[in-house]
C-alpha positions as CSV (number, residue, x, y, z in Angstrom):
1,M,0.1,-0.1,-0.3
2,D,1.5,3.5,-0.9
3,N,2.1,5.2,2.1
4,C,2.8,8.5,0.8
5,A,1.0,11.4,2.2
6,T,-0.7,13.3,-1.5
7,V,-3.2,15.9,-0.8
8,I,-4.3,17.4,-4.2
9,P,-3.9,21.2,-3.8
10,I,-7.7,22.6,-4.1
11,V,-9.8,25.5,-3.2
12,P,-13.2,23.9,-2.2
13,D,-15.7,26.2,-4.3
14,R,-18.3,27.9,-2.0
15,S,-20.5,29.2,-4.7
16,A,-21.5,25.1,-6.0
17,A,-22.6,22.4,-4.2
18,P,-19.5,20.8,-2.3
19,R,-17.4,18.6,-4.3
20,W,-16.9,15.8,-1.5
21,D,-13.9,14.0,-3.5
22,Q,-12.4,17.9,-2.7
23,L,-13.0,17.5,1.0
24,V,-12.4,14.2,1.7
25,Q,-9.7,12.1,0.6
26,A,-7.8,9.3,1.4
27,D,-5.9,10.1,4.4
28,H,-6.7,14.0,4.4
29,V,-10.1,15.9,5.1
30,H,-10.7,19.0,4.3
31,G,-10.8,21.5,7.9
32,S,-14.3,23.7,6.3
33,L,-15.7,19.8,6.9
34,Y,-15.9,20.6,10.8
35,T,-16.2,24.7,10.1
36,D,-19.1,25.4,7.0
37,P,-23.0,25.6,8.2
38,A,-23.6,25.0,4.7
39,I,-22.1,21.7,5.3
40,F,-23.6,20.7,8.6
41,Q,-26.9,21.5,7.2
42,A,-26.0,18.9,4.2
43,E,-24.5,16.3,7.3
44,L,-28.3,16.8,8.2
45,A,-30.3,16.1,5.1
46,A,-27.8,13.4,3.9
47,I,-27.2,11.3,7.1
48,W,-29.1,12.4,10.3
49,F,-33.1,12.6,8.5
50,R,-31.3,9.8,6.2
51,T,-29.7,6.6,7.8
52,W,-30.5,4.6,11.1
53,V,-30.0,6.6,13.9
54,Y,-29.8,5.3,17.7
55,V,-32.5,6.8,19.5
56,G,-33.3,5.3,22.6
57,H,-33.7,1.9,24.6
58,E,-36.6,-0.1,25.5
59,S,-36.2,-0.4,29.3
60,E,-36.3,3.4,29.2
61,V,-40.4,2.9,28.3
62,P,-41.0,0.0,30.1
63,N,-44.8,0.2,30.7
64,P,-47.6,0.6,28.5
65,N,-48.2,4.3,28.0
66,D,-45.0,5.2,29.3
67,Y,-42.8,8.2,27.4
68,V,-39.4,9.8,26.5
69,M,-37.6,12.4,25.0
70,K,-35.0,11.7,22.4
71,S,-34.0,13.8,19.1
72,I,-32.7,12.9,16.0
73,G,-29.9,15.0,15.0
74,P,-31.3,18.6,16.5
75,E,-35.0,17.7,16.1
76,P,-36.6,16.9,19.4
77,V,-39.3,13.3,19.3
78,I,-40.9,11.7,21.4
79,M,-40.5,8.2,21.9
80,T,-43.1,6.2,23.3
81,R,-44.9,2.9,24.4
82,A,-48.4,2.3,23.1
83,K,-51.1,0.5,25.2
84,D,-50.4,-2.6,23.4
85,G,-46.5,-2.5,24.0
86,S,-46.2,-0.9,20.4
87,I,-42.8,1.5,20.5
88,H,-43.7,4.8,18.4
89,L,-41.4,8.1,17.3
90,L,-43.4,11.0,17.2
91,H,-42.3,14.7,15.8
92,N,-42.8,16.8,19.3
93,R,-44.5,19.6,16.5
94,C,-48.8,20.3,16.2
95,P,-49.8,20.5,13.1
96,H,-51.8,23.1,13.8
97,R,-49.7,25.7,14.1
98,G,-46.2,23.7,14.7
99,N,-45.9,24.3,18.9
100,R,-44.5,21.6,20.6
101,V,-47.1,19.0,22.2
102,C,-45.0,18.0,24.9
103,V,-42.3,19.7,27.2
104,T,-41.9,17.0,30.0
105,D,-38.8,14.6,29.5
106,K,-40.4,11.6,30.4
107,G,-43.7,10.4,31.8
108,N,-46.8,8.2,31.2
109,A,-49.6,9.5,29.4
110,R,-52.1,7.9,26.8
111,S,-52.1,11.4,25.0
112,F,-50.3,14.6,24.5
113,T,-52.3,17.7,24.3
114,C,-51.2,21.2,22.3
115,P,-51.4,24.2,24.9
116,Y,-52.0,26.7,22.1
117,H,-55.7,25.9,21.0
118,G,-55.7,22.4,22.9
119,W,-55.5,19.5,19.7
120,T,-54.9,16.1,21.0
121,F,-52.9,13.0,19.7
122,A,-52.9,9.4,21.1
123,N,-49.6,8.2,21.9
124,D,-49.3,6.6,18.6
125,G,-49.5,9.8,17.2
126,A,-53.0,9.7,15.8
127,L,-55.5,12.9,16.1
128,K,-57.8,12.1,19.0
129,G,-59.6,15.3,19.0
130,Y,-60.2,19.2,18.7
131,P,-62.3,21.9,20.6
132,F,-65.3,23.4,18.6
133,P,-65.0,21.1,15.7
134,S,-68.1,22.5,13.9
135,G,-65.1,24.8,12.2
136,Y,-62.9,21.5,10.6
137,E,-66.2,20.1,9.0
138,D,-63.9,18.9,5.7
139,A,-60.7,17.9,7.3
140,D,-59.5,14.9,7.4
141,R,-58.6,14.0,10.3
142,S,-56.4,10.9,9.6
143,K,-54.1,13.0,8.0
144,L,-53.7,15.2,11.3
145,G,-52.3,13.7,13.4
146,L,-48.9,13.9,14.9
147,G,-45.4,13.9,12.0
148,K,-44.0,9.7,12.6
149,V,-40.1,9.2,12.2
150,A,-40.9,7.1,9.4
151,R,-39.2,3.5,10.0
152,V,-38.8,2.3,13.4
153,Q,-36.8,-0.9,14.7
154,S,-34.9,-2.4,17.9
155,Y,-32.3,-4.7,17.8
156,R,-31.7,-6.3,21.1
157,G,-33.7,-3.6,22.5
158,F,-32.1,-0.7,20.9
159,V,-33.9,1.1,19.4
160,F,-33.4,3.1,15.7
161,G,-35.5,5.3,13.7
162,S,-34.8,6.5,9.9
163,M,-36.8,9.0,8.6
164,A,-36.4,7.9,5.1
165,E,-39.0,5.7,3.6
166,E,-36.7,3.5,2.1
167,G,-33.0,2.8,2.6
168,P,-31.1,-0.2,3.6
169,T,-32.7,-2.4,6.4
170,L,-31.0,-2.1,9.7
171,E,-29.6,-5.5,10.0
172,E,-28.2,-4.1,6.5
173,H,-27.0,-0.7,8.3
174,L,-26.0,-2.4,11.3
175,G,-23.7,-5.3,9.9
176,A,-21.1,-6.3,12.0
177,A,-21.8,-3.8,15.0
178,M,-24.8,-6.3,15.6
179,K,-22.2,-8.9,17.3
180,A,-20.6,-6.5,19.4
181,I,-24.3,-5.3,20.3
182,D,-24.7,-9.0,21.2
183,A,-21.7,-9.0,23.5
184,V,-23.2,-5.8,25.6
185,C,-25.9,-8.1,25.9
186,E,-24.1,-11.3,26.5
187,T,-22.4,-9.4,29.7
188,S,-25.9,-10.1,31.7
189,P,-26.2,-13.4,32.7
190,E,-30.3,-12.8,32.1
191,G,-28.5,-11.5,28.1
192,E,-30.5,-8.4,28.4
193,V,-28.8,-4.3,28.8
194,Q,-31.0,-1.7,30.9
195,V,-30.5,1.6,30.3
196,T,-32.2,2.7,33.3
197,A,-29.4,5.1,35.7
198,G,-30.4,8.6,34.1
199,F,-28.1,10.5,31.5
200,L,-25.5,13.3,32.7
201,K,-25.9,16.2,29.6
202,H,-22.4,17.6,28.4
203,K,-22.4,20.4,25.3
204,V,-19.2,20.7,24.2
205,R,-18.2,24.0,21.8
206,S,-17.0,21.8,18.7
207,N,-18.6,20.1,15.9
208,W,-20.0,16.4,16.1
209,K,-17.5,14.4,14.0
210,F,-14.7,15.5,16.3
211,L,-16.6,13.3,19.2
212,V,-17.2,10.6,16.4
213,E,-13.7,10.8,15.5
214,N,-12.1,10.5,19.1
215,E,-14.4,7.6,20.4
216,T,-12.5,4.9,18.8
217,D,-9.2,7.2,18.2
218,G,-6.8,5.0,20.3
219,Y,-3.4,7.5,19.7
220,H,-4.7,10.1,22.5
221,P,-5.6,8.4,25.8
222,S,-2.4,8.0,26.7
223,F,-1.6,12.0,26.3
224,V,-5.4,13.5,27.0
225,H,-6.1,10.8,29.9
226,A,-2.3,10.2,31.5
227,S,-3.9,11.5,34.8
228,I,-7.0,9.7,35.5
229,F,-5.1,6.3,34.1
230,E,-2.2,7.2,37.0
231,V,-5.2,7.6,39.1
232,A,-7.5,4.4,38.3
233,Q,-4.0,2.3,38.5
234,S,-6.3,-0.7,36.7
235,G,-3.5,-1.2,33.6
236,I,-5.8,1.1,31.5
237,G,-3.1,2.7,29.7
238,T,-1.4,-0.3,28.7
239,L,-4.2,-0.6,26.5
240,Y,-3.4,2.2,24.0
241,S,0.3,1.7,24.7
242,S,2.5,1.7,21.2
243,E,3.2,-2.0,21.7
244,S,-0.3,-2.7,22.8
245,T,-1.6,-6.0,20.8
246,A,-5.0,-4.6,20.4
247,V,-6.2,-3.8,17.5
248,S,-8.2,-0.6,16.1
249,R,-11.0,-2.0,13.3
250,D,-13.0,-0.5,10.8
251,F,-16.3,-3.0,10.4
252,G,-17.7,-0.6,7.1
253,N,-20.5,1.7,7.6
254,G,-18.8,4.0,9.2
255,H,-19.2,1.7,12.2
256,T,-15.6,1.2,14.5
257,E,-14.1,-0.1,17.5
258,N,-11.1,-0.3,19.2
259,D,-10.7,-4.3,19.8
260,L,-8.9,-4.1,23.2
261,R,-9.7,-8.1,23.7
262,P,-6.1,-9.3,22.9
263,E,-5.2,-7.6,26.0
264,F,-7.8,-8.8,28.1
265,R,-7.1,-12.2,27.1
266,K,-3.5,-12.1,27.3
267,R,-4.0,-11.4,30.8
268,D,-6.7,-14.3,31.4
269,V,-8.2,-12.4,34.2
270,P,-12.1,-12.6,34.3
271,M,-13.0,-8.8,34.9
272,S,-10.0,-7.2,34.2
273,W,-11.4,-5.0,31.6
274,F,-13.4,-3.5,34.7
275,G,-10.6,-2.8,36.4
276,T,-11.5,-5.5,39.6
277,T,-11.7,-9.2,40.0
278,A,-14.2,-12.1,39.9
279,E,-13.7,-12.3,43.5
280,K,-15.2,-9.4,44.1
281,L,-18.4,-9.7,42.9
282,P,-19.3,-13.1,43.9
283,E,-23.0,-13.0,42.7
284,Y,-22.1,-11.9,39.6
285,T,-19.8,-14.3,39.0
286,Q,-22.3,-16.9,40.2
287,K,-25.0,-15.8,38.4
288,M,-23.1,-15.9,34.6
289,N,-21.8,-19.1,35.4
290,A,-25.4,-20.4,35.9
291,A,-26.7,-18.5,33.0
292,Y,-23.8,-20.0,30.7
293,G,-21.5,-22.6,32.1
294,E,-18.6,-21.9,33.7
295,E,-16.4,-22.3,30.6
296,K,-18.4,-19.4,28.4
297,A,-18.7,-17.7,31.5
298,R,-14.7,-17.4,31.9
299,R,-14.5,-15.9,28.2
300,I,-17.5,-13.3,28.4
301,M,-15.7,-12.2,31.6
302,I,-12.2,-11.8,30.3
303,D,-13.7,-10.2,27.2
304,G,-16.3,-7.7,28.5
305,T,-17.4,-5.4,26.7
306,P,-16.7,-3.6,23.2
307,H,-15.6,-0.3,22.6
308,I,-17.3,0.7,19.7
309,M,-18.6,3.4,17.7
310,I,-22.2,2.6,16.2
311,F,-22.3,5.5,13.2
312,P,-23.0,8.0,13.5
313,N,-24.0,8.9,17.1
314,L,-24.0,5.5,19.4
315,F,-20.8,4.9,21.4
316,I,-20.4,2.2,23.6
317,A,-18.1,2.7,25.7
318,E,-17.6,-0.7,28.2
319,I,-19.3,0.6,31.4
320,Q,-21.9,3.6,29.3
321,I,-22.9,4.4,26.4
322,F,-22.4,7.8,24.6
323,V,-25.3,9.4,22.4
324,I,-24.4,12.1,20.3
325,Q,-26.5,14.9,19.2
326,P,-25.8,17.5,17.0
327,I,-26.8,20.9,17.4
328,A,-25.2,23.1,15.3
329,V,-21.7,23.4,12.8
330,N,-20.0,23.8,16.8
331,E,-21.9,22.3,19.4
332,T,-22.6,19.4,20.1
333,V,-24.5,17.3,23.5
334,Q,-23.1,14.4,24.1
335,H,-26.1,12.4,26.9
336,V,-24.3,9.3,28.6
337,T,-25.1,6.7,31.3
338,A,-23.9,4.1,32.7
339,L,-24.7,0.2,30.8
340,Q,-26.7,-1.5,33.8
341,F,-27.0,-5.6,33.3
342,K,-30.5,-7.4,34.0
343,G,-29.6,-9.9,36.6
344,A,-26.3,-8.2,38.2
345,P,-27.0,-5.9,41.0
346,D,-23.6,-5.3,42.3
347,L,-22.0,-5.3,38.8
348,N,-24.4,-2.4,38.3
349,R,-23.5,-0.4,41.4
350,R,-20.3,-0.1,40.4
351,M,-21.3,0.7,37.2
352,R,-23.1,3.7,38.5
353,Q,-19.8,4.7,40.9
354,Q,-17.2,4.7,38.4
355,T,-19.2,6.0,35.6
356,M,-19.9,9.2,38.0
357,G,-16.2,9.4,38.3
358,S,-15.3,9.5,35.4
359,V,-18.0,11.6,33.0
360,G,-19.6,12.9,35.9
361,P,-19.8,16.3,37.1
362,A,-16.5,15.9,38.8
363,G,-15.0,13.3,36.6
364,F,-11.6,13.0,34.2
365,L,-12.3,11.4,31.5
366,L,-15.2,13.3,29.5
367,A,-13.2,16.7,30.8
368,D,-10.0,16.1,29.4
369,D,-12.0,15.2,25.8
370,A,-14.3,18.2,26.5
371,E,-11.2,20.2,26.3
372,M,-9.8,18.6,23.4
373,Y,-12.9,19.0,21.3
374,E,-13.2,22.5,21.7
375,R,-9.5,23.4,21.3
376,T,-9.2,21.2,18.2
377,Q,-12.4,23.9,16.9
378,L,-10.8,26.9,17.6
379,G,-7.5,25.1,15.7
380,V,-9.5,24.0,13.0
381,Q,-10.9,27.5,12.1
382,S,-7.4,29.1,11.4
383,Q,-7.1,28.3,7.6
384,N,-3.5,27.3,7.4
385,P,-3.0,24.2,7.0
386,E,-6.3,23.7,5.5
387,W,-6.3,20.0,5.5
388,L,-5.6,17.2,8.7
389,Y,-3.8,14.6,8.3
390,L,-5.1,10.6,8.6
391,G,-2.2,8.4,7.8
392,R,-1.5,7.2,11.0
393,G,-0.8,3.2,10.7
394,R,-2.0,3.2,6.8
395,H,1.4,1.5,5.6
396,R,0.2,-1.5,7.8
397,E,-3.1,-1.4,7.6
398,R,-4.4,-4.8,7.0
399,R,-7.1,-7.1,6.6
400,D,-9.1,-9.4,10.0
401,E,-10.2,-12.8,9.4
402,N,-13.7,-11.4,8.5
403,G,-12.0,-9.1,5.6
404,F,-12.4,-6.0,7.8
405,R,-9.8,-3.3,7.6
406,I,-7.5,-3.2,11.1
407,G,-4.4,-1.6,12.7
408,D,-2.2,-1.5,15.2
409,A,-4.0,-0.2,18.9
410,T,-2.9,3.8,18.3
411,D,-3.7,3.6,14.1
412,E,-6.3,5.8,12.8
413,T,-7.7,3.5,10.9
414,P,-11.4,4.1,12.2
415,S,-11.0,7.6,11.6
416,R,-10.5,6.9,8.4
417,G,-13.3,4.2,8.0
418,I,-15.5,6.6,9.0
419,W,-14.8,9.4,6.7
420,R,-14.8,6.9,4.0
421,H,-18.0,6.3,4.4
422,Y,-19.0,9.7,5.5
423,R,-17.7,10.7,1.9
424,A,-20.1,7.9,0.8
425,L,-23.3,9.2,2.0
426,M,-22.4,12.5,0.6
427,E,-22.1,11.8,-2.5
428,A,-24.9,9.5,-2.5
429,A,-27.4,12.3,-1.4
């Protein structure tokens, strides 16, 4: 493979539609991709409002008539569980005059009433009625319900939505990432994840793509997170060293991971991925052995949960999940919660504690990353150099036994994979 960095000296034409091949190259991306408001609007149309986006988890609406406020990109949606148990994603906009019909984060309601003129909608979106109906004799009520996200599908409790009527199925979109979700669920002795710990919200003055790239960037942890690695004394730093046997992987479709299992398997100690031992979690260990048998349970507890970025917005980070929400070209919100595993109260308690310690208000981990996001956003506004280089490890990129591109733990294989998929989506649009 050619490892020479070659950048075509192009000044993008701002008067015409973007030429994505001029902005995204094999190992370089143009700085305007992070700063141009017109590009951000194009991304909403081509990615956030067209492909599959993670919205929420079924466990967040466990009972009939439960609802929770979510989003697809900057647009708010209401995730509801109707009386029959079905999941719906509704646009939070009254079809009459555009007012928002739901103003609370979550609750239980059979209907939503617009505060402006009193129109009422069932929790599946259907119009139930409006005051003074004599003024609407000719109106077709079936066409005046709340807008619905075109396609809604769930995999292992993870709910995704697509605003496009047609396109790849969710299975086609997720591809190999489905196995990562399976691995997360297998960490529970009952095979289910629960998203019940509540969310922390972190707003950063940065473009959303900096966050997506960073989640599986194995090059930065040794420097950005050096302080927390020293405090934790859990051996995390070795996972991202130049000598690490871990690999970075591009699954295609924009999905990427840092596969840390080679390091955990080398240690051959159950629960090493969590910085503890099986003896300190006897109840969890016993339940896992009973559920899977000692051999499989041991393998699961050695491998741990994945470190995977599911494009464009779901990051599963061992003990937490992050949901990325773009607000503007230079503003993004991260919604973070501790993973909770059904049937594992002792593990869940420690998951919550470690999440608060790492990404809570006084935590180091996310604060470190947020500082880098904002500094990078400021830096990329400078026009010289106008390109960002993503060539680390390109000369040693290879294929694994399943045909996926992999690199060393600190290589930028994931970033190149993200940008390949990004360019394909933008060009298709």
